[in-house]
C-alpha positions in Angstrom: -0.3 -18.3 14.4 1.4 -15.9 11.3 2.9 -17.5 8.1 5.3 -14.7 7.3 7.1 -17.2 4.6 3.8 -18.4 2.9 3.5 -14.7 1.7 3.9 -14.7 -1.9 3.2 -12.7 -4.7 4.6 -9.2 -6.5 6.0 -6.8 -3.9 2.7 -5.0 -3.8 0.6 -8.1 -3.2 3.2 -9.1 -0.4 2.5 -5.7 1.4 -1.4 -6.2 1.0 -1.4 -9.2 3.1 1.2 -8.2 5.3 -0.4 -5.0 6.2 -3.9 -7.1 7.1 -1.1 -9.1 9.4 0.0 -6.4 10.9 -3.3 -4.4 11.6 -4.9 -7.2 12.8 -1.9 -7.6 15.5 -1.7 -4.0 16.8 -5.3 -3.3 16.5 -5.4 -5.7 19.6 -2.7 -4.6 21.8 -2.5 -0.6 22.9 1.5 -1.0 24.4 3.2 1.1 21.8 6.8 -0.5 22.4 4.8 -4.3 22.0 3.4 -3.2 18.6 7.1 -1.9 17.1 8.6 -5.2 18.4 6.0 -7.2 16.3 6.1 -4.6 13.2 9.9 -4.8 13.1 9.3 -8.8 13.8 7.0 -9.3 11.1 8.3 -6.7 8.2 12.1 -8.3 9.3 10.6 -11.7 8.9 8.8 -11.1 5.5 11.2 -9.3 3.4 14.6 -10.6 5.3 15.8 -6.9 5.2 19.3 -6.2 7.2 17.8 -4.1 10.1 14.4 -3.6 10.9 13.5 -1.2 13.9 12.3 2.0 15.4 14.1 4.7 16.9 11.8 6.8 19.6 12.0 10.6 20.0 13.7 10.6 23.3 13.7 14.2 23.7 13.5 17.7 21.8 17.0 16.9 20.4 17.6 13.1 20.2 16.4 9.8 19.2 16.9 6.1 21.0 16.8 3.0 19.9 13.6 0.8 20.2 12.3 -2.5 19.4 14.4 -4.0 16.2 15.8 -6.8 14.1 18.9 -7.2 13.1 22.3 -6.7 13.8 23.7 -4.2 16.9 22.9 -0.6 16.1 23.2 2.9 17.2 21.4 3.7 20.6 21.1 7.7 20.0 20.9 9.5 17.4 20.2 13.7 17.4 17.7 15.4 15.7 18.9 16.4 11.8 21.8 13.8 11.8 22.2 10.7 9.3 19.0 9.2 7.8 16.8 8.9 11.0 17.3 12.6 12.4 17.3 13.8 8.7 13.7 12.0 8.6 12.8 13.4 12.3 13.8 17.1 11.2 12.0 17.2 8.2 9.0 15.2 9.0 9.0 13.4 5.7 10.1 10.1 4.6 13.4 9.3 3.2 14.2 6.8 0.5 18.2 6.4 0.4 19.0 3.8 -2.7 22.8 4.2 -1.9 23.9 5.2 2.1 27.4 6.1 0.6 26.0 9.1 -1.3 23.6 10.7 1.7 25.6 13.3 3.6 25.9 12.7 7.3 25.0 8.9 6.7 25.8 6.8 10.1 27.1 3.9 9.5 25.7 1.5 12.3 27.1 -1.3 10.1 29.2 -1.4 6.7 27.0 -3.8 5.3 24.1 -1.5 5.0 23.6 0.0 1.0 20.5 1.2 1.2 17.9 2.6 3.7 14.3 4.2 4.2 12.8 5.8 7.0 9.2 6.4 7.8 8.5 9.2 10.7 5.4 7.8 12.6 3.2 10.9 14.3 1.3 11.4 17.5 -2.6 12.7 17.6 -1.2 16.2 17.1 0.9 15.2 13.9 4.6 15.3 15.9 6.7 12.8 14.9 7.0 10.2 18.1 9.2 7.6 16.3 10.8 6.6 12.8 10.7 3.5 11.3 14.2 2.6 9.8 14.8 -0.2 7.4 18.1 -0.7 5.9 19.4 -3.1 3.4 22.5 -5.0 2.3 21.9 -4.3 -1.5 21.8 -1.2 -3.4 18.5 0.6 -4.6 16.1 -1.6 -2.3 13.2 0.6 -1.8 10.9 2.1 -4.1 7.6 3.9 -4.1 5.9 0.9 -3.0 7.9 0.2 -0.2 7.1 3.6 0.9 3.3 3.5 0.2 3.1 1.0 2.5 5.7 1.5 5.4 3.6 4.9 5.7 0.4 3.0 5.6 1.7 0.7 8.3 3.4 3.6 10.5 -0.2 5.2 10.4 -1.4 2.1 12.4 1.2 2.7 15.1 
C-alpha cells in the first residue's frame, strides 16, 4: 500500500511526502496505539533510524514504553530523567547531537549516538506521550527534523 523506500529527495522533500502518507493513515484510524505503531514504522522504514518509537505517560511520574521499531528499549522512564523524561518535564522538543554529552542520558543501547524527542499533547495541551528517535550516527537531527516531527506529532 505504501512505498516508503520509493520516497526520494532531500530531507525536507522526503518529510513532505511522508507527512502526507502519515496524515492519510492516522486520519482513517481513531486508535492512538495503532496510529503510534504505524507512525513509528513509517518513520523507521523511511529514514532507517536506529530506534523509533513512543513512550506514553503512565502516571504523573513516569513514561512507559509504547509502540516502537528497533532493538530492545527501556520499559519505564522517570519524569525528568534522560532525554525523554526531560522533554516531558520541559514540554519541549529536545535535539541531542551527541548523547554522551547529555547529562543523565539513559543508555538503552550503546549504539545510540544522537537523539530527538518530541512531546505529543492532548486536547488540554498536556504531554500524553513523547516520540523518541535515536540514530547510530552523531549529529543526525536538525531543525528540519524538529519541524516535521513536531508536525507529525500534532497529527496524533
